[in-house]
C-alpha positions in Angstrom: 0.0 0.0 0.0 1.1 3.6 -0.6 1.3 4.4 3.1 3.9 1.6 3.6 6.4 2.6 0.9 6.4 6.3 -0.2 8.5 7.8 -2.9 11.1 8.9 -0.3 11.2 5.5 1.4 14.0 3.9 -0.8 16.2 7.0 -0.1 15.7 6.7 3.6 16.5 3.0 3.6 19.7 3.8 1.6 20.6 6.3 4.3 20.1 3.7 7.0 22.3 1.3 5.0 25.0 4.0 4.7 24.8 4.8 8.4 23.6 8.4 8.0 20.1 7.7 9.4 19.3 5.9 12.7 17.2 2.8 11.9 15.1 3.0 15.1 13.8 6.4 14.2 12.8 5.2 10.7 11.1 2.1 12.1 9.2 4.2 14.7 8.0 6.5 12.0 6.9 3.6 9.9 5.1 1.9 12.8 3.2 5.0 13.8 1.8 5.5 10.3 1.1 1.8 9.9 -0.6 1.6 13.3 -2.8 4.6 12.5 -4.0 3.0 9.3 -4.8 -0.3 11.0 -6.7 1.5 13.8 -8.7 3.5 11.2 -9.5 0.3 9.3 -10.6 -1.5 12.4 -13.3 1.2 13.0 -15.1 0.2 9.8 -18.3 -1.8 10.2 -17.8 -5.1 8.5 -21.4 -5.2 7.1 -20.9 -1.8 5.5 -17.7 -3.0 3.9 -19.5 -6.1 2.6 -22.2 -3.9 1.0 -19.6 -1.6 -0.6 -17.7 -4.5 -2.1 -20.9 -6.2 -3.2 -22.0 -3.0 -5.1 -18.5 -2.5 -6.6 -18.0 -6.1 -7.8 -21.6 -7.0 -8.5 -21.0 -8.3 -12.1 -18.2 -10.5 -10.8 -19.9 -11.9 -7.7 -23.2 -12.5 -9.4 -22.2 -13.1 -13.1 -25.3 -15.2 -13.9 -27.9 -13.3 -12.0 -29.8 -10.1 -12.6 -30.0 -7.6 -9.7 -33.7 -8.6 -9.1 -33.0 -12.4 -9.4 -31.0 -12.9 -6.2 -33.8 -14.5 -4.2 -32.4 -17.4 -2.1 -33.3 -20.6 -3.9 -33.5 -22.4 -0.6 -35.9 -20.4 1.6 -37.3 -18.1 -1.2 -37.4 -15.3 1.4 -33.9 -14.1 1.8 -31.5 -12.4 -0.7 -28.1 -13.7 -1.8 -25.4 -11.5 -0.3 -21.6 -11.2 -0.2 -20.5 -12.0 3.3 -17.3 -12.4 5.4 -17.1 -15.8 7.0 -16.5 -16.5 10.7 -13.1 -15.5 12.0 -12.5 -13.8 8.7 -10.9 -16.8 7.1 -12.7 -16.3 3.8 -15.8 -15.0 2.0 -18.9 -16.5 0.6 -22.2 -15.8 -1.2 -25.1 -16.8 1.0 -28.6 -16.1 2.2 -29.0 -12.9 4.3 -31.4 -14.7 6.6 -28.6 -16.7 8.2 -28.7 -18.4 10.7 -32.3 -19.2 10.0 -31.4 -20.2 6.4 -28.0 -21.8 6.0 -27.9 -21.7 2.2 -24.4 -21.0 0.7 -24.2 -20.4 -3.0 -20.4 -20.5 -3.3 -17.3 -20.0 -1.3 -14.6 -17.5 -2.3 -10.9 -17.5 -1.6 -8.3 -14.7 -2.0 -7.3 -16.4 -5.2 -10.7 -16.7 -6.8 -9.8 -14.2 -9.5 -7.2 -16.6 -10.8 -9.7 -18.8 -12.7 -7.3 -20.2 -15.3 -7.8 -23.8 -14.1 -11.6 -23.6 -13.8 -11.8 -22.2 -17.4 -10.1 -25.4 -18.6 -12.5 -27.8 -16.8 -15.0 -29.7 -19.0 -18.4 -28.0 -19.4 -20.1 -31.3 -18.5 -19.1 -33.4 -15.5 -21.3 -35.9 -13.8 -21.0 -35.9 -10.0 -19.0 -39.0 -8.9 -19.5 -40.9 -5.7 -16.1 -41.4 -4.1 -17.2 -43.4 -1.0 -18.6 -42.7 2.5 -17.2 -41.0 5.5 -16.3 -43.7 8.1 -17.5 -41.6 11.1 -20.9 -40.6 9.8 -21.5 -43.0 6.9 -22.5 -40.1 4.7 -21.8 -40.2 1.0 -18.9 -38.1 -0.4 -19.1 -36.8 -3.9 -16.7 -35.2 -6.4 -18.6 -32.4 -8.2 -17.9 -29.5 -10.5 -19.2 -26.0 -10.1 -18.7 -22.8 -12.2 -15.4 -22.2 -10.4 -13.8 -25.6 -10.4 -14.1 -29.0 -8.8 -15.0 -29.6 -5.1 -15.8 -32.3 -2.6 -19.3 -32.4 -1.1 -20.6 -34.5 1.8 -24.2 -35.7 1.3 -26.8 -35.2 -1.3 -28.1 -31.8 -2.2 -31.1 -31.1 0.0 -33.4 -28.1 -0.1 -32.9 -25.8 3.0 -29.6 -27.5 4.0 -26.0 -26.4 3.5 -23.7 -29.3 2.7 -20.1 -29.5 3.9 -17.8 -28.7 0.9 -14.1 -28.5 0.2 -12.4 -26.9 -2.9 -9.9 -28.9 -4.8 -6.5 -27.5 -5.7 -5.2 -27.8 -9.3 -4.7 -31.5 -10.2 -3.4 -33.0 -13.4 -5.9 -35.8 -13.4 -9.2 -35.2 -11.6 -10.0 -38.9 -11.9 -7.1 -39.6 -9.5 -9.0 -38.1 -6.5 -9.8 -40.8 -4.0 -12.1 -41.0 -0.9 -8.9 -40.7 1.2 -8.0 -37.4 -0.5 -11.5 -36.1 0.0 -11.6 -36.9 3.7 -8.3 -35.1 4.2 -9.6 -32.0 2.4 -12.8 -32.0 4.5 -10.8 -31.5 7.7 -10.1 -27.8 6.8 -10.2 -25.3 8.2 -8.2 -26.7 11.1 -7.7 -24.9 14.4 -4.0 -25.0 15.2 -4.4 -23.3 18.5 -5.0 -19.9 20.1 -2.9 -16.8 19.3 -0.9 -15.9 22.4 -1.7 -12.2 22.1 -5.5 -12.2 21.8 -6.6 -15.9 22.3 -8.4 -15.9 18.9 -8.0 -19.1 17.0 -5.2 -19.6 14.4 -6.5 -21.6 11.5 -4.9 -23.5 8.6 -7.2 -23.2 5.6 -7.3 -24.7 2.2 -8.4 -23.1 -1.1 -8.0 -23.9 -4.8 -4.6 -22.2 -4.6 -3.3 -24.3 -1.7 -2.9 -23.9 2.0 -2.7 -20.8 4.2 -2.6 -19.7 7.8 -5.3 -17.3 9.0 -5.7 -15.3 12.2 -8.8 -13.2 12.6 -9.1 -11.2 9.4 -5.5 -11.6 8.3 
């Protein structure tokens, strides 16, 4: 961001390297500016930010829907909205009547704008039964959506949100096994609590791979 590296920043860093500028002063100045921007950002209401982003990126978030056609297909009462998920580990399109309606249309990751692999997927793909989860005896399917392949637990049921997991790029989609699916369904994993604020530290998985998340970072 521009507040982090200004036009004069390289010169100041060169001066530190040359010994003509004291590094602690430069670091203090940087931290004060950085901290101020973080504090300002934390004051924003998350719901207002969601609405701003939704309005700005409406054609991308809802490419196949008209503005007046975002009625929740599950409850027929709510409206599909762009929302930040719990702990800020990701984003999704879902019904605004949550938690009364748990419908989720699609899950988004930070890398969802990199759709090169999904564009190469076949236009027609029949859902494939991989097996069952040993602990619940539920069926596990390999399915294809508009943004790539994913794992789903259970059959599609009206009014219910099924557990899903995205699949990273693979050379042969037919090589996916029930063991692979069960492994992917374990995410996000709680690794522990952050020592500074006791909020959970998560390991998440998206189409682009694995990442560590803490709160909204």
